[in-house]
C-alpha positions as CSV (number, residue, x, y, z in Angstrom):
1,X,0.0,0.0,-0.1
2,X,1.7,3.4,-1.0
3,X,1.3,6.0,1.2
4,X,-0.2,9.6,0.9
5,X,2.0,12.5,0.2
6,X,1.8,16.3,-0.9
7,X,4.3,18.5,-2.6
8,X,4.1,22.4,-2.6
9,X,5.5,25.0,-4.8
10,X,5.5,28.5,-5.0
11,X,3.6,30.2,-7.6
12,X,3.2,34.1,-7.6
13,X,2.1,35.3,-4.2
14,X,0.8,31.9,-3.3
15,X,1.6,28.2,-2.8
16,X,0.2,25.2,-4.8
17,X,-0.2,22.0,-3.0
18,X,-0.7,18.7,-4.9
19,X,-2.0,15.9,-2.7
20,X,-1.6,12.2,-3.7
21,X,-3.9,9.9,-1.9
22,X,-2.8,6.8,-0.5
23,X,-3.6,3.5,-2.4
24,X,-6.3,1.3,-0.9
25,X,-5.6,-2.1,0.5
26,X,-7.3,-5.2,-0.8
27,X,-9.6,-7.0,1.6
28,X,-7.5,-10.4,1.4
29,X,-10.1,-12.5,3.3
30,X,-12.8,-11.6,0.9
31,X,-10.6,-12.5,-2.3
32,X,-9.6,-15.9,-0.5
33,X,-13.1,-16.6,0.2
34,X,-14.5,-15.6,-3.2
35,X,-11.9,-17.9,-4.9
36,X,-12.9,-20.5,-2.7
37,X,-16.7,-20.1,-3.8
38,X,-15.9,-20.0,-7.3
39,X,-14.1,-23.4,-7.0
40,X,-16.9,-24.8,-5.1
41,X,-19.4,-23.6,-7.6
42,X,-17.4,-25.2,-10.3
43,X,-17.3,-28.5,-8.4
44,X,-21.1,-28.4,-7.6
45,X,-22.2,-27.2,-11.3
46,X,-22.7,-30.7,-12.6
47,X,-24.3,-32.0,-9.5
48,X,-26.4,-29.0,-8.2
49,X,-26.6,-26.8,-10.8
50,X,-28.4,-24.1,-9.0
51,X,-26.1,-24.1,-5.9
52,X,-23.2,-24.2,-8.3
53,X,-24.4,-20.9,-9.9
54,X,-25.2,-19.2,-6.8
55,X,-21.5,-20.1,-5.3
56,X,-20.0,-18.8,-8.6
57,X,-22.3,-15.8,-8.6
58,X,-21.2,-15.4,-4.7
59,X,-17.5,-15.5,-6.0
60,X,-18.0,-12.5,-8.2
61,X,-19.5,-10.5,-5.6
62,X,-16.9,-11.2,-3.1
63,X,-13.9,-10.7,-5.4
64,X,-15.7,-7.3,-6.7
65,X,-16.1,-6.3,-3.0
66,X,-12.6,-7.2,-2.0
67,X,-11.2,-4.9,-4.9
68,X,-13.3,-1.9,-4.3
69,X,-12.1,1.2,-2.6
70,X,-15.0,2.1,-0.3
71,X,-13.6,5.4,0.8
72,X,-15.4,8.7,-0.5
73,X,-14.7,9.8,-4.0
74,X,-12.5,12.7,-2.9
75,X,-10.2,10.3,-1.0
76,X,-9.2,8.2,-4.1
77,X,-7.9,11.2,-6.5
78,X,-5.4,13.7,-6.7
79,X,-6.0,17.0,-5.4
80,X,-4.4,20.3,-6.4
81,X,-5.4,23.8,-4.7
82,X,-3.8,27.0,-4.2
83,X,-3.4,29.0,-1.2
84,X,-2.3,32.7,-0.8
85,X,-2.2,35.0,2.3
86,X,-5.8,36.1,1.5
87,X,-7.5,33.3,-0.1
88,X,-7.8,29.6,-0.6
89,X,-8.7,28.5,-4.5
90,X,-10.0,25.0,-4.8
91,X,-12.1,23.3,-8.0
92,X,-12.9,26.7,-9.5
93,X,-13.9,28.3,-6.3
94,X,-12.2,31.0,-4.3
95,X,-12.8,31.2,-0.3
96,X,-11.5,34.7,1.0
97,X,-9.9,34.4,4.2
98,X,-12.4,36.3,6.2
99,X,-15.1,34.0,4.9
100,X,-13.3,30.7,6.2
101,X,-14.6,29.5,9.8
102,X,-11.9,26.8,9.9
103,X,-9.8,24.3,8.5
104,X,-10.0,20.7,10.0
105,X,-8.8,17.4,9.4
106,X,-11.6,14.9,9.1
107,X,-11.9,11.0,8.6
108,X,-14.2,9.9,5.7
109,X,-14.6,6.4,6.8
110,X,-15.0,6.4,10.7
111,X,-18.8,6.5,10.7
112,X,-18.7,3.5,8.7
113,X,-16.3,2.0,11.0
114,X,-18.7,2.6,13.7
115,X,-21.6,1.2,12.1
116,X,-19.8,-2.0,11.4
117,X,-18.6,-2.2,14.9
118,X,-22.1,-2.3,15.9
119,X,-22.8,-5.2,13.6
120,X,-19.9,-7.2,14.8
121,X,-20.8,-7.0,18.3
122,X,-24.0,-8.6,17.3
123,X,-22.6,-11.1,14.7
124,X,-23.4,-14.8,14.8
125,X,-20.8,-17.5,14.7
126,X,-19.8,-19.1,11.6
127,X,-19.3,-17.6,8.2
128,X,-21.5,-14.8,8.6
129,X,-19.7,-13.5,11.6
130,X,-16.4,-14.2,10.2
131,X,-17.5,-12.1,7.1
132,X,-18.8,-9.4,9.4
133,X,-15.7,-9.5,11.3
134,X,-13.5,-9.2,8.0
135,X,-15.7,-6.2,6.7
136,X,-15.1,-4.4,10.0
137,X,-11.2,-5.1,10.0
138,X,-11.2,-3.7,6.4
139,X,-12.9,-0.7,7.3
140,X,-10.6,-0.3,10.0
141,X,-7.6,-0.4,7.9
142,X,-9.4,2.0,5.4
143,X,-9.8,4.5,7.9
144,X,-6.1,5.0,8.6
145,X,-5.7,6.3,5.1
146,X,-9.2,8.1,4.9
147,X,-8.3,11.8,6.6
148,X,-8.7,14.8,4.6
149,X,-8.1,18.5,4.9
150,X,-11.7,20.3,4.8
151,X,-12.4,23.9,4.7
152,X,-15.6,25.2,6.3
153,X,-17.3,28.4,5.0
154,X,-20.7,29.8,4.8
155,X,-21.8,26.7,7.0
156,X,-20.8,24.0,4.7
157,X,-17.6,22.0,4.5
158,X,-15.6,21.5,1.2
159,X,-12.8,18.9,0.9
160,X,-9.5,20.3,0.0
161,X,-7.7,16.9,-0.3
162,X,-8.6,13.2,1.0
163,X,-7.1,10.0,1.2
164,X,-4.3,10.9,3.5
165,X,-2.8,9.2,6.5
166,X,-2.9,11.3,9.6
167,X,0.6,12.7,9.5
168,X,0.1,13.5,5.9
169,X,-3.1,15.5,6.6
170,X,-2.1,17.3,9.7
171,X,1.3,18.1,8.1
172,X,-0.8,19.7,5.2
173,X,-2.9,21.5,7.4
174,X,-0.2,23.2,9.2
175,X,1.4,24.2,5.8
176,X,-2.0,25.7,4.6
177,X,-2.3,27.6,7.6
178,X,1.3,29.1,7.5
179,X,0.7,30.3,4.0
180,X,-2.7,31.8,4.9
181,X,-1.3,33.2,8.0
182,X,-3.7,31.7,10.7
183,X,-2.3,29.3,13.3
184,X,-5.6,28.2,14.5
185,X,-9.3,28.9,13.8
186,X,-11.7,28.5,16.6
């Protein structure tokens, strides 16, 4: 899994930040379970065709789910934004310093992890329980690389960059605050 990073460069009176998100890890448990379902589906195809087809379809769903990056969209793509002492420019919008309520580091997956944890507490034993626990563990892993730097203005939050680990997100927060000239927003 490649980690997140950001680069900064001076451009005129401001600084341009380019943020590369971390690569999402694959759910190995679901991949292995999916392959096992596929092999069993092929074996049962001749004796119990309906059950074989069911297992083979389950194989496809498990492999798809194991390969999917479950983080929010803003956490999967590179982000570029410009910061000057008086404004932050991102995605065609300009936020003047005096209109910004605060800059904050958030995690785009922690709510999902909490919901998954509650399911895990009530999980039954067997394959369903194991799958629930594996899903929870995968979401916990994803939450480590789902930090974002958000700007709040006008009562709304706007993601400047996402898909970062915690040190990258807080380093970016400090550097952006330094450029715009505000150490903290409260």
